[in-house]
N, C-alpha and C positions, 0 to 999 in steps of 0.2 A: 683273309676273304675280307673284303670291303663289305659293309651292310648297307645296305640304302637307306636313306634320313626320309625317307620320301614314304609316308602310310598314307593313302588314301582314304579319306574319311568319309564311308558309305554310314549314311543316316535314312533315317525314314523320311525325313523332311525333303534330303535331295532327291533321293527317289521321287518323292510326290510331285518335285517341282518339276523332274523331266519327264515322267508321265503326263504331266499338265502341260509341257513344250510340245511334246509328240501329238497329243490329243488337240492342242493349238492346228497344227500343221495339217491334220486331217480332216478337221473342221472348214478350211481353205479350200481342200480340192474337191475336185469333179470329173466326171466320165466324160472323155473326151468328145466330140464328136466324130463322126465317121470319117468325116475331111481330113481333120487333124492327125486322128490314128493312121490315117493312110497317108498322109504327108511324114509323119514320125516314122512309119515304117519302110519307107522310100528311103528316107533320109540314111536309117539304120544299116538298110539293107546295101546302097550304095557305099556304105563307110565299110563294111563287112566286105567286100568286092574290092575296095581299094586296098585295103591291108594285105587281104590275100594276095591280090596282082604284084603289091611291093614285096611281098615275100618271097612268091615265085620268079620274082625276076634277080633278086638275089639272089637265094637258089641257083638259078641256071647261070648268072655269070660266077658262083662261086667254083662250081663244078665245071663250067668250059673254059675259065678264063685260065685255070694251070695248062690245061693241054695245048692254048694258043700260045703261052708265054714259051711253052718247052717246046716247041719247032723250031 
């Protein structure tokens, strides 16, 4: 069996750097306004509906197509 030559070096310094990077991003964030939230929710909802519709169309095609071809 081949042994992995890559061993991650997790040190206190690397963990501290990662935490500082995450905290820096969190400091830049802010609560979205009601309008921003509603826009994001609408876009996400339309995306979910689109994926569901595409999945349903594919399902219908794959279940009905063999019946049409067999005739």
